[in-house]
PAGUFI-45929 format. One record per residue (C-alpha): x, y, z; residue number from 1; residue in three letters. Coordinates in steps of 0.25 Angstrom, whole numbers, plus 5000, padded with zeros to 4 digits. Layout:
<<X; Y; Z>; NUM; 'Ala'>,
...
end
This chain:
<<5136; 5646; 5165>; 1; 'Met'>,
<<5127; 5650; 5153>; 2; 'Ala'>,
<<5112; 5647; 5154>; 3; 'Ile'>,
<<5107; 5636; 5144>; 4; 'Asn'>,
<<5096; 5643; 5136>; 5; 'Arg'>,
<<5095; 5632; 5126>; 6; 'Lys'>,
<<5081; 5626; 5122>; 7; 'Ile'>,
<<5079; 5615; 5113>; 8; 'Leu'>,
<<5066; 5611; 5106>; 9; 'Phe'>,
<<5063; 5597; 5102>; 10; 'Phe'>,
<<5051; 5597; 5092>; 11; 'Val'>,
<<5048; 5586; 5082>; 12; 'Thr'>,
<<5047; 5595; 5069>; 13; 'Glu'>,
<<5054; 5608; 5065>; 14; 'Asp'>,
<<5041; 5613; 5059>; 15; 'Trp'>,
<<5033; 5611; 5072>; 16; 'Tyr'>,
<<5044; 5619; 5079>; 17; 'Phe'>,
<<5042; 5630; 5069>; 18; 'Val'>,
<<5027; 5631; 5070>; 19; 'Ser'>,
<<5026; 5628; 5085>; 20; 'His'>,
<<5038; 5631; 5093>; 21; 'Arg'>,
<<5047; 5641; 5085>; 22; 'Leu'>,
<<5041; 5653; 5091>; 23; 'His'>,
<<5044; 5648; 5105>; 24; 'Ile'>,
<<5059; 5645; 5101>; 25; 'Ala'>,
<<5060; 5659; 5095>; 26; 'Arg'>,
<<5055; 5665; 5109>; 27; 'Thr'>,
<<5065; 5656; 5116>; 28; 'Leu'>,
<<5077; 5662; 5107>; 29; 'Lys'>,
<<5072; 5676; 5110>; 30; 'Glu'>,
<<5073; 5673; 5125>; 31; 'Asn'>,
<<5088; 5669; 5124>; 32; 'Gly'>,
<<5086; 5653; 5122>; 33; 'Phe'>,
<<5093; 5645; 5112>; 34; 'Glu'>,
<<5083; 5636; 5105>; 35; 'Val'>,
<<5086; 5623; 5098>; 36; 'Ile'>,
<<5076; 5614; 5090>; 37; 'Leu'>,
<<5077; 5599; 5089>; 38; 'Leu'>,
<<5067; 5594; 5079>; 39; 'Thr'>,
<<5065; 5586; 5066>; 40; 'Arg'>,
<<5069; 5596; 5054>; 41; 'Val'>,
<<5060; 5598; 5042>; 42; 'His'>,
<<5059; 5611; 5035>; 43; 'Lys'>,
<<5060; 5621; 5047>; 44; 'His'>,
<<5074; 5621; 5052>; 45; 'Lys'>,
<<5078; 5634; 5045>; 46; 'Lys'>,
<<5066; 5641; 5051>; 47; 'Ile'>,
<<5070; 5637; 5065>; 48; 'Ile'>,
<<5085; 5640; 5064>; 49; 'Glu'>,
<<5082; 5654; 5058>; 50; 'Asn'>,
<<5076; 5656; 5072>; 51; 'Gln'>,
<<5089; 5653; 5079>; 52; 'Gly'>,
<<5085; 5639; 5083>; 53; 'Ile'>,
<<5095; 5628; 5081>; 54; 'Arg'>,
<<5088; 5615; 5075>; 55; 'Val'>,
<<5093; 5601; 5078>; 56; 'Ile'>,
<<5086; 5591; 5069>; 57; 'Pro'>,
<<5081; 5577; 5074>; 58; 'Ile'>,
<<5074; 5566; 5066>; 59; 'Asp'>,
<<5062; 5565; 5075>; 60; 'Leu'>,
<<5050; 5557; 5069>; 61; 'Lys'>,
<<5037; 5557; 5077>; 62; 'Arg'>,
<<5032; 5545; 5070>; 63; 'Glu'>,
<<5044; 5536; 5073>; 64; 'Ser'>,
<<5041; 5524; 5081>; 65; 'Arg'>,
<<5055; 5518; 5080>; 66; 'Asn'>,
<<5059; 5516; 5095>; 67; 'Leu'>,
<<5074; 5516; 5092>; 68; 'Phe'>,
<<5073; 5528; 5083>; 69; 'Gln'>,
<<5065; 5536; 5094>; 70; 'Glu'>,
<<5075; 5532; 5105>; 71; 'Ile'>,
<<5086; 5537; 5095>; 72; 'Lys'>,
<<5079; 5550; 5094>; 73; 'Thr'>,
<<5078; 5552; 5109>; 74; 'Ile'>,
<<5094; 5550; 5110>; 75; 'Phe'>,
<<5095; 5560; 5098>; 76; 'Lys'>,
<<5087; 5571; 5106>; 77; 'Val'>,
<<5095; 5568; 5119>; 78; 'Ala'>,
<<5108; 5570; 5111>; 79; 'Gly'>,
<<5103; 5584; 5106>; 80; 'Val'>,
<<5099; 5588; 5120>; 81; 'Tyr'>,
<<5112; 5584; 5126>; 82; 'Lys'>,
<<5120; 5591; 5115>; 83; 'Lys'>,
<<5112; 5604; 5115>; 84; 'Glu'>,
<<5109; 5604; 5130>; 85; 'Lys'>,
<<5097; 5613; 5130>; 86; 'Pro'>,
<<5092; 5618; 5143>; 87; 'Tyr'>,
<<5077; 5615; 5139>; 88; 'Leu'>,
<<5071; 5607; 5128>; 89; 'Val'>,
<<5057; 5608; 5123>; 90; 'His'>,
<<5050; 5596; 5117>; 91; 'His'>,
<<5038; 5597; 5108>; 92; 'Val'>,
<<5028; 5585; 5105>; 93; 'Ala'>,
<<5029; 5571; 5109>; 94; 'Ala'>,
<<5042; 5565; 5104>; 95; 'Lys'>,
<<5050; 5577; 5107>; 96; 'Pro'>,
<<5044; 5577; 5121>; 97; 'Ile'>,
<<5046; 5562; 5123>; 98; 'Leu'>,
<<5060; 5561; 5117>; 99; 'Tyr'>,
<<5065; 5575; 5120>; 100; 'Gly'>,
<<5062; 5573; 5135>; 101; 'Ser'>,
<<5069; 5560; 5136>; 102; 'Ile'>,
<<5081; 5566; 5129>; 103; 'Ala'>,
<<5080; 5578; 5138>; 104; 'Ala'>,
<<5081; 5569; 5150>; 105; 'Arg'>,
<<5093; 5562; 5144>; 106; 'Ala'>,
<<5100; 5575; 5141>; 107; 'Ala'>,
<<5097; 5581; 5154>; 108; 'Asn'>,
<<5090; 5593; 5148>; 109; 'Ile'>,
<<5086; 5603; 5159>; 110; 'Cys'>,
<<5072; 5606; 5154>; 111; 'Leu'>,
<<5063; 5600; 5144>; 112; 'Tyr'>,
<<5049; 5605; 5140>; 113; 'Val'>,
<<5039; 5596; 5133>; 114; 'Asn'>,
<<5029; 5603; 5125>; 115; 'Ala'>,
<<5016; 5596; 5121>; 116; 'Phe'>,
<<5009; 5601; 5109>; 117; 'Ala'>,
<<4997; 5592; 5112>; 118; 'Gly'>,
<<4998; 5577; 5117>; 119; 'Leu'>,
<<4998; 5571; 5103>; 120; 'Gly'>,
<<4990; 5559; 5098>; 121; 'Phe'>,
<<4994; 5550; 5111>; 122; 'Val'>,
<<4984; 5558; 5120>; 123; 'Phe'>,
<<4973; 5561; 5109>; 124; 'Ser'>,
<<4970; 5547; 5106>; 125; 'Gln'>,
<<4957; 5540; 5111>; 126; 'Lys'>,
<<4960; 5531; 5123>; 127; 'Asn'>,
<<4961; 5518; 5117>; 128; 'Asn'>,
<<4971; 5507; 5122>; 129; 'Phe'>,
<<4983; 5511; 5113>; 130; 'Leu'>,
<<4982; 5526; 5115>; 131; 'Ser'>,
<<4981; 5524; 5131>; 132; 'Ile'>,
<<4994; 5515; 5130>; 133; 'Ile'>,
<<5001; 5526; 5121>; 134; 'Ile'>,
<<4997; 5537; 5130>; 135; 'Gln'>,
<<5002; 5529; 5142>; 136; 'Ser'>,
<<5016; 5527; 5136>; 137; 'Ile'>,
<<5016; 5542; 5133>; 138; 'Phe'>,
<<5012; 5546; 5147>; 139; 'Ile'>,
<<5023; 5538; 5153>; 140; 'Gln'>,
<<5033; 5544; 5143>; 141; 'Ala'>,
<<5029; 5558; 5146>; 142; 'Tyr'>,
<<5030; 5555; 5161>; 143; 'Arg'>,
<<5044; 5551; 5159>; 144; 'Phe'>,
<<5049; 5563; 5152>; 145; 'Ile'>,
<<5042; 5573; 5161>; 146; 'Phe'>,
<<5048; 5566; 5173>; 147; 'His'>,
<<5059; 5576; 5174>; 148; 'Ser'>,
<<5061; 5590; 5180>; 149; 'Arg'>,
<<5066; 5595; 5167>; 150; 'Ser'>,
<<5053; 5592; 5159>; 151; 'Ala'>,
<<5042; 5602; 5157>; 152; 'Tyr'>,
<<5029; 5602; 5148>; 153; 'Ala'>,
<<5022; 5612; 5139>; 154; 'Ile'>,
<<5007; 5608; 5136>; 155; 'Phe'>,
<<4998; 5616; 5126>; 156; 'Gln'>,
<<4985; 5613; 5133>; 157; 'Asn'>,
<<4981; 5611; 5147>; 158; 'Pro'>,
<<4974; 5597; 5145>; 159; 'Glu'>,
<<4988; 5591; 5140>; 160; 'Asp'>,
<<4995; 5598; 5152>; 161; 'Lys'>,
<<4984; 5592; 5162>; 162; 'Ala'>,
<<4985; 5578; 5155>; 163; 'Leu'>,
<<5000; 5577; 5157>; 164; 'Phe'>,
<<4999; 5582; 5171>; 165; 'Glu'>,
<<4988; 5572; 5175>; 166; 'Ser'>,
<<4996; 5561; 5169>; 167; 'Leu'>,
<<5007; 5565; 5178>; 168; 'Arg'>,
<<5016; 5567; 5166>; 169; 'Ile'>,
<<5019; 5582; 5168>; 170; 'Val'>,
<<5018; 5590; 5181>; 171; 'Lys'>,
<<5011; 5603; 5182>; 172; 'Lys'>,
<<5023; 5611; 5185>; 173; 'Asn'>,
<<5031; 5606; 5173>; 174; 'Arg'>,
<<5021; 5610; 5162>; 175; 'Ser'>,
<<5015; 5622; 5156>; 176; 'Ile'>,
<<5004; 5625; 5146>; 177; 'Leu'>,
<<5007; 5633; 5134>; 178; 'Ile'>,
<<4995; 5633; 5124>; 179; 'Arg'>,
<<5000; 5630; 5110>; 180; 'Gly'>,
<<5012; 5634; 5103>; 181; 'Ser'>,
<<5007; 5648; 5099>; 182; 'Gly'>,
<<5004; 5655; 5086>; 183; 'Val'>,
<<5010; 5667; 5079>; 184; 'Asn'>,
<<4999; 5677; 5080>; 185; 'Ile'>,
<<5005; 5686; 5070>; 186; 'Ala'>,
<<5006; 5675; 5059>; 187; 'Lys'>,
<<4992; 5669; 5063>; 188; 'Tyr'>,
<<4984; 5681; 5062>; 189; 'Arg'>,
<<4969; 5684; 5063>; 190; 'Phe'>,
<<4964; 5683; 5048>; 191; 'Val'>,
<<4949; 5685; 5044>; 192; 'Lys'>,
<<4943; 5672; 5038>; 193; 'Glu'>,
<<4942; 5671; 5023>; 194; 'Pro'>,
<<4930; 5672; 5015>; 195; 'Glu'>,
<<4923; 5660; 5009>; 196; 'Gly'>,
<<4922; 5646; 5012>; 197; 'Gln'>,
<<4925; 5642; 5027>; 198; 'Val'>,
<<4938; 5635; 5028>; 199; 'Asn'>,
<<4941; 5626; 5040>; 200; 'Ile'>,
<<4956; 5622; 5044>; 201; 'Leu'>,
<<4962; 5611; 5052>; 202; 'Leu'>,
<<4977; 5613; 5053>; 203; 'Gly'>,
<<4985; 5602; 5060>; 204; 'Ala'>,
<<4992; 5589; 5057>; 205; 'Arg'>,
<<4983; 5579; 5050>; 206; 'Met'>,
<<4981; 5570; 5061>; 207; 'Ile'>,
<<4967; 5564; 5065>; 208; 'Trp'>,
<<4969; 5569; 5080>; 209; 'Asp'>,
<<4967; 5583; 5074>; 210; 'Lys'>,
<<4953; 5580; 5071>; 211; 'Gly'>,
<<4954; 5579; 5056>; 212; 'Ile'>,
<<4945; 5567; 5055>; 213; 'Gly'>,
<<4934; 5575; 5063>; 214; 'Glu'>,
<<4936; 5587; 5054>; 215; 'Leu'>,
<<4934; 5578; 5041>; 216; 'Ile'>,
<<4921; 5573; 5047>; 217; 'Gln'>,
<<4916; 5587; 5051>; 218; 'Ala'>,
<<4919; 5591; 5037>; 219; 'Val'>,
<<4911; 5580; 5031>; 220; 'Arg'>,
<<4899; 5583; 5041>; 221; 'Ile'>,
<<4899; 5598; 5036>; 222; 'Leu'>,
<<4900; 5594; 5022>; 223; 'Arg'>,
<<4888; 5586; 5023>; 224; 'Glu'>,
<<4881; 5599; 5028>; 225; 'Gln'>,
<<4886; 5606; 5016>; 226; 'Gln'>,
<<4894; 5616; 5024>; 227; 'Val'>,
<<4904; 5624; 5015>; 228; 'Asp'>,
<<4918; 5624; 5021>; 229; 'Phe'>,
<<4932; 5620; 5019>; 230; 'His'>,
<<4942; 5612; 5028>; 231; 'Val'>,
<<4957; 5613; 5027>; 232; 'Ile'>,
<<4966; 5603; 5034>; 233; 'Leu'>,
<<4980; 5609; 5035>; 234; 'Ala'>,
<<4991; 5600; 5040>; 235; 'Gly'>,
<<4998; 5587; 5036>; 236; 'Ile'>,
<<4997; 5572; 5042>; 237; 'Pro'>,
<<5007; 5568; 5053>; 238; 'Asp'>,
<<5011; 5554; 5050>; 239; 'Pro'>,
<<5019; 5553; 5063>; 240; 'Ala'>,
<<5005; 5554; 5070>; 241; 'Asn'>,
<<4997; 5541; 5070>; 242; 'Pro'>,
<<4984; 5549; 5068>; 243; 'Asn'>,
<<4989; 5557; 5056>; 244; 'Ser'>,
<<4979; 5558; 5044>; 245; 'Val'>,
<<4985; 5553; 5032>; 246; 'Asn'>,
<<4988; 5561; 5020>; 247; 'Glu'>,
<<4979; 5553; 5011>; 248; 'Gln'>,
<<4967; 5555; 5020>; 249; 'Thr'>,
<<4969; 5570; 5020>; 250; 'Leu'>,
<<4971; 5570; 5004>; 251; 'Lys'>,
<<4958; 5562; 5003>; 252; 'Lys'>,
<<4950; 5572; 5012>; 253; 'Trp'>,
<<4956; 5583; 5003>; 254; 'His'>,
<<4952; 5577; 4990>; 255; 'Ala'>,
<<4938; 5574; 4995>; 256; 'Gln'>,
<<4936; 5589; 4998>; 257; 'Gly'>,
<<4934; 5586; 5013>; 258; 'Ile'>,
<<4945; 5595; 5017>; 259; 'Ile'>,
<<4957; 5602; 5011>; 260; 'Glu'>,
<<4970; 5597; 5016>; 261; 'Trp'>,
<<4981; 5607; 5014>; 262; 'Val'>,
<<4993; 5600; 5022>; 263; 'Gly'>,
<<5003; 5608; 5029>; 264; 'Tyr'>,
<<5002; 5623; 5029>; 265; 'Gln'>,
<<5014; 5631; 5032>; 266; 'Lys'>,
<<5006; 5644; 5035>; 267; 'Asp'>,
<<4994; 5641; 5043>; 268; 'Met'>,
<<4991; 5655; 5045>; 269; 'Ser'>,
<<4988; 5656; 5030>; 270; 'His'>,
<<4979; 5644; 5031>; 271; 'Val'>,
<<4971; 5649; 5043>; 272; 'Leu'>,
<<4968; 5662; 5036>; 273; 'Ser'>,
<<4961; 5655; 5025>; 274; 'Arg'>,
<<4951; 5647; 5034>; 275; 'Ile'>,
<<4939; 5650; 5043>; 276; 'His'>,
<<4939; 5639; 5054>; 277; 'Ile'>,
<<4950; 5631; 5060>; 278; 'Ala'>,
<<4948; 5617; 5066>; 279; 'Thr'>,
<<4956; 5606; 5074>; 280; 'Leu'>,
<<4947; 5595; 5079>; 281; 'Pro'>,
<<4959; 5589; 5086>; 282; 'Ser'>,
<<4959; 5578; 5097>; 283; 'Tyr'>,
<<4969; 5585; 5106>; 284; 'Arg'>,
<<4980; 5596; 5104>; 285; 'Glu'>,
<<4990; 5604; 5111>; 286; 'Gly'>,
<<4986; 5617; 5106>; 287; 'Val'>,
<<4985; 5616; 5091>; 288; 'Pro'>,
<<4993; 5627; 5084>; 289; 'Lys'>,
<<4983; 5627; 5072>; 290; 'Phe'>,
<<4971; 5632; 5081>; 291; 'Leu'>,
<<4980; 5643; 5087>; 292; 'Ile'>,
<<4983; 5647; 5073>; 293; 'Glu'>,
<<4969; 5647; 5069>; 294; 'Ala'>,
<<4964; 5655; 5081>; 295; 'Ala'>,
<<4975; 5665; 5078>; 296; 'Ala'>,
<<4970; 5667; 5064>; 297; 'Cys'>,
<<4956; 5669; 5069>; 298; 'Gly'>,
<<4950; 5656; 5065>; 299; 'Arg'>,
<<4939; 5649; 5073>; 300; 'Pro'>,
<<4942; 5635; 5077>; 301; 'Ile'>,
<<4935; 5622; 5079>; 302; 'Val'>,
<<4943; 5612; 5087>; 303; 'Thr'>,
<<4941; 5601; 5098>; 304; 'Thr'>,
<<4939; 5603; 5112>; 305; 'Asp'>,
<<4952; 5596; 5116>; 306; 'Val'>,
<<4965; 5599; 5123>; 307; 'Pro'>,
<<4973; 5609; 5115>; 308; 'Gly'>,
<<4962; 5614; 5105>; 309; 'Cys'>,
<<4953; 5620; 5116>; 310; 'Arg'>,
<<4966; 5628; 5120>; 311; 'Glu'>,
<<4964; 5637; 5108>; 312; 'Ile'>,
<<4949; 5636; 5105>; 313; 'Val'>,
<<4939; 5641; 5115>; 314; 'His'>,
<<4925; 5635; 5112>; 315; 'His'>,
<<4916; 5645; 5104>; 316; 'Asn'>,
<<4927; 5656; 5106>; 317; 'Lys'>,
<<4937; 5654; 5095>; 318; 'Asn'>,
<<4932; 5641; 5090>; 319; 'Gly'>,
<<4924; 5629; 5093>; 320; 'Ile'>,
<<4928; 5617; 5102>; 321; 'Leu'>,
<<4922; 5603; 5098>; 322; 'Ile'>,
<<4923; 5589; 5104>; 323; 'Pro'>,
<<4934; 5581; 5099>; 324; 'Val'>,
<<4932; 5570; 5088>; 325; 'Arg'>,
<<4918; 5576; 5084>; 326; 'Asn'>,
<<4916; 5579; 5070>; 327; 'Ser'>,
<<4902; 5584; 5071>; 328; 'Leu'>,
<<4906; 5594; 5081>; 329; 'Ala'>,
<<4917; 5599; 5072>; 330; 'Leu'>,
<<4908; 5600; 5060>; 331; 'Ala'>,
<<4898; 5608; 5068>; 332; 'Asn'>,
<<4908; 5618; 5074>; 333; 'Ser'>,
<<4914; 5620; 5060>; 334; 'Leu'>,
<<4901; 5622; 5054>; 335; 'Leu'>,
<<4898; 5633; 5065>; 336; 'Lys'>,
<<4910; 5641; 5061>; 337; 'Leu'>,
<<4908; 5638; 5046>; 338; 'Ile'>,
<<4895; 5645; 5047>; 339; 'Lys'>,
<<4898; 5657; 5056>; 340; 'Asp'>,
<<4909; 5667; 5051>; 341; 'Ser'>,
<<4907; 5676; 5063>; 342; 'Glu'>,
<<4909; 5665; 5073>; 343; 'Leu'>,
<<4922; 5661; 5066>; 344; 'Arg'>,
<<4927; 5676; 5066>; 345; 'Glu'>,
<<4923; 5677; 5081>; 346; 'Lys'>,
<<4931; 5664; 5085>; 347; 'Met'>,
<<4942; 5668; 5076>; 348; 'Gly'>,
<<4945; 5681; 5083>; 349; 'Ala'>,
<<4944; 5674; 5097>; 350; 'Cys'>,
<<4954; 5664; 5093>; 351; 'Gly'>,
<<4964; 5675; 5088>; 352; 'Arg'>,
<<4963; 5682; 5101>; 353; 'Ala'>,
<<4965; 5669; 5109>; 354; 'Met'>,
<<4978; 5666; 5101>; 355; 'Val'>,
<<4984; 5680; 5103>; 356; 'Ile'>,
<<4981; 5679; 5118>; 357; 'Lys'>,
<<4986; 5664; 5121>; 358; 'Ser'>,
<<4992; 5657; 5109>; 359; 'Phe'>,
<<5002; 5666; 5102>; 360; 'Ser'>,
<<5016; 5661; 5099>; 361; 'Glu'>,
<<5022; 5672; 5108>; 362; 'Lys'>,
<<5013; 5667; 5120>; 363; 'Ile'>,
<<5017; 5653; 5118>; 364; 'Val'>,
<<5032; 5656; 5117>; 365; 'Ala'>,
<<5032; 5665; 5129>; 366; 'Gln'>,
<<5025; 5654; 5138>; 367; 'Lys'>,
<<5035; 5644; 5133>; 368; 'Thr'>,
<<5047; 5653; 5136>; 369; 'Leu'>,
<<5042; 5656; 5150>; 370; 'Thr'>,
<<5040; 5641; 5153>; 371; 'Phe'>,
<<5054; 5639; 5149>; 372; 'Tyr'>,
<<5059; 5650; 5158>; 373; 'Lys'>,
<<5051; 5644; 5169>; 374; 'Thr'>,
<<5056; 5630; 5169>; 375; 'Ile'>,
<<5070; 5635; 5165>; 376; 'Trp'>,
<<5071; 5643; 5178>; 377; 'Asn'>,
<<5064; 5632; 5186>; 378; 'Lys'>,
<<5075; 5622; 5181>; 379; 'Lys'>,
<<5086; 5631; 5185>; 380; 'Ile'>,
<<5081; 5632; 5199>; 381; 'Trp'>,
<<5078; 5617; 5201>; 382; 'Glu'>,
end
């Protein structure tokens, strides 16, 4: 009997697969696996298909709250799994993890891997009554989908892994830590910082949980001190997220000269070559790709001392860690780097070395491949 070497990825958006998982899929193909992608198609289908990966479109709306539509989507996913019969499916992010795992159990998939790129807004909110209720619902749902010998998990930072283990969602021997999705170190090269005014960049989805409000307040603090600098926000709002910053607010800040909002940027390596400092005062992350890219380009970083961010930033080595939701600490740390070009250069060089050692795409892809082979062999001998 021929060995089934078919792997199916289920990801919300095709552009996200290209930016965060395509290099893994490419490595799998180089090692003799057939790779299929189930995703919502926008403009990246040709790019993916040119890599020899078959794309199956699905209309998955992250913002949908229509129960009938969501159940219908689960049945569609299960139908794809039953038709394609992959040996392993790889789910990325909340809806694919929840819906895909239910579908995988219904379709009797041998192995399914749930990859958490952070735990999302559900686990980053303050502990009010509503957030506790929502967290409880998600915890029970996650316990259900992991209550299977076919289910495994990939976490990007040790805190997320430890949390899910302490909540009795995932067993220690059924999960692995792979820090981030990696970065192309040939594309994101070390570049000397430009001359002139200091530019500070935040690159992310425009949601409040990224610390955008704290950054705006820090800018105002420094402007009162008449500090000369410029702040750029690169990214677009995420209407599917309840904490999205609306476009009108971003345009207002831009018009007032508080920041420059440049929207989505296709080539972040070019943007990073024009700036001096990267910042992401986020409330919680997996391991943010933006910070890995910034470090790869030799840019010092100011970020929060929270899960995910402290994986890529070591305090006073390649950047500065500050308390979460603290605009004054953010302002003071940015000011320290604005005034000290030698410190920026030293931290930037350290960050580049860290990325080469631990965060390259090649390292992440190889770790994922090794994990697949391990659980694959374990399943065969069960």
